[in-house]
C-alpha positions as CSV (number, residue, x, y, z in Angstrom):
1,M,-19.2,-21.7,35.7
2,R,-19.2,-19.3,32.8
3,T,-16.1,-18.5,30.7
4,C,-16.2,-15.6,28.3
5,C,-13.4,-13.9,26.5
6,F,-12.1,-12.5,23.2
7,K,-9.0,-11.4,21.6
8,M,-8.3,-8.5,19.1
9,N,-5.3,-8.1,16.9
10,L,-4.4,-4.6,18.2
11,P,-1.8,-3.5,20.7
12,L,-3.0,-3.1,24.3
13,E,-3.6,0.6,24.4
14,D,-5.3,0.7,21.0
15,A,-7.5,-2.3,21.9
16,K,-8.5,-0.7,25.2
17,K,-9.5,2.5,23.5
18,R,-11.4,0.6,20.8
19,Y,-13.2,-1.4,23.5
20,C,-14.1,1.7,25.5
21,D,-15.4,3.4,22.4
22,W,-17.4,0.3,21.5
23,I,-19.1,0.0,24.9
24,D,-19.3,3.8,25.4
25,E,-17.9,3.6,28.9
26,E,-14.7,2.9,30.9
27,I,-13.4,-0.7,31.3
28,D,-15.1,-2.5,34.2
29,Q,-12.9,-4.1,36.9
30,T,-14.4,-7.5,36.1
31,I,-12.6,-7.4,32.7
32,H,-9.0,-8.5,32.7
33,I,-6.9,-7.3,29.8
34,A,-3.5,-8.5,28.7
35,E,-1.4,-8.4,25.5
36,D,0.6,-11.3,24.2
37,E,4.0,-11.3,22.5
38,D,2.3,-11.5,19.0
39,G,0.5,-8.1,19.5
40,W,-3.0,-9.6,20.3
41,T,-4.9,-8.1,23.2
42,Y,-7.0,-10.5,25.3
43,F,-10.2,-9.5,27.2
44,V,-11.4,-11.9,29.8
45,D,-14.7,-11.4,31.6
46,L,-14.1,-12.6,35.2
47,E,-17.8,-12.8,35.8
48,G,-18.4,-14.6,32.5
49,E,-21.4,-12.8,31.1
50,A,-20.3,-9.4,29.7
51,F,-20.0,-10.5,26.1
52,F,-22.6,-13.3,26.0
53,G,-25.4,-12.9,23.5
54,L,-24.0,-9.9,21.5
55,T,-24.9,-10.0,17.9
56,N,-22.4,-10.6,15.1
57,E,-23.1,-7.1,13.9
58,S,-22.0,-5.7,17.3
59,W,-18.8,-7.7,17.1
60,M,-18.2,-6.5,13.5
61,E,-18.5,-2.9,14.9
62,L,-15.8,-3.7,17.4
63,A,-13.5,-5.4,14.9
64,M,-13.9,-2.7,12.1
65,D,-11.1,-3.8,9.7
66,H,-9.2,-5.9,12.3
67,S,-9.6,-9.4,13.6
68,V,-11.5,-10.5,16.7
69,T,-12.0,-14.0,18.1
70,Y,-14.7,-14.5,20.8
71,A,-15.8,-17.5,22.7
72,Y,-18.2,-18.3,25.6
73,Y,-19.5,-21.4,27.3
74,D,-21.4,-22.1,30.5
75,E,-22.5,-24.9,32.7
76,D,-26.0,-24.9,31.1
77,F,-24.4,-26.1,27.8
78,N,-24.7,-22.8,26.0
79,A,-21.8,-21.9,23.8
80,E,-20.8,-19.1,21.4
81,L,-17.9,-18.6,19.0
82,L,-17.3,-15.8,16.6
83,V,-14.3,-15.3,14.3
84,I,-13.8,-12.1,12.4
85,E,-10.7,-11.8,10.2
86,N,-9.7,-8.4,8.8
87,G,-13.2,-7.1,9.3
88,K,-15.0,-10.1,7.7
89,L,-17.1,-12.6,9.6
90,I,-15.8,-16.1,8.7
91,R,-17.1,-18.2,11.5
92,E,-20.1,-18.1,13.8
93,F,-21.3,-20.9,16.1
94,S,-24.0,-20.5,18.7
95,L,-25.5,-23.3,20.7
96,Y,-28.3,-22.5,23.1
97,E,-29.7,-25.4,25.1
98,D,-33.1,-23.7,25.8
99,E,-33.4,-22.0,22.4
100,P,-32.5,-24.4,19.7
101,D,-34.1,-22.2,17.0
102,A,-31.4,-19.6,17.7
103,N,-28.5,-21.9,17.1
104,V,-26.1,-20.9,14.3
105,N,-23.4,-22.9,12.6
106,F,-21.8,-20.8,9.8
107,G,-18.4,-21.0,8.1
108,T,-15.1,-22.5,9.2
109,F,-11.6,-21.2,10.1
110,E,-8.0,-22.3,10.3
111,Y,-8.3,-24.0,13.8
112,E,-10.9,-26.4,12.5
113,K,-8.6,-28.1,10.0
114,N,-7.5,-30.2,13.0
115,S,-10.4,-29.7,15.5
116,P,-13.8,-29.1,14.0
117,I,-16.2,-27.0,16.2
118,E,-19.4,-29.1,16.5
119,D,-20.6,-28.8,20.1
120,W,-20.3,-27.3,23.6
121,H,-17.2,-29.3,24.4
122,D,-15.4,-28.1,21.3
123,I,-16.0,-24.5,22.2
124,A,-14.7,-25.1,25.8
125,T,-11.6,-26.8,24.4
126,F,-11.0,-24.0,21.9
127,L,-11.4,-21.2,24.5
128,E,-9.1,-22.9,27.0
129,T,-6.4,-23.6,24.4
130,E,-6.6,-20.7,22.1
131,L,-8.0,-17.7,24.1
132,T,-6.1,-18.2,27.3
133,I,-2.7,-16.5,27.9
């Protein structure tokens, strides 16, 4: 199982346009998009791989001066987390079971005051509690 999603602090139509401009194509049917009552738009990859492995620079291009939170995990114990607030990268965590030299653990964010992100399980818990609407 692969779970992959992100949220952006833009209204639905603005977020969809920003996403399409970012990937330079229309939204694929495997991407589910929804807006919550707080004005965040959620993008869920139903196949679980569309956003995996993107660089933090790429995510910064998407965010511009807004906020984006992205997380991914899979059954092979790979995990990624990226938190950009108002255009600034404040948290990056990457855990690759087969490529330990590529692992990253940079920064902290508000959520970690109660639940530090330290491993695959922490990413899975964060994604399921914070990125699911």
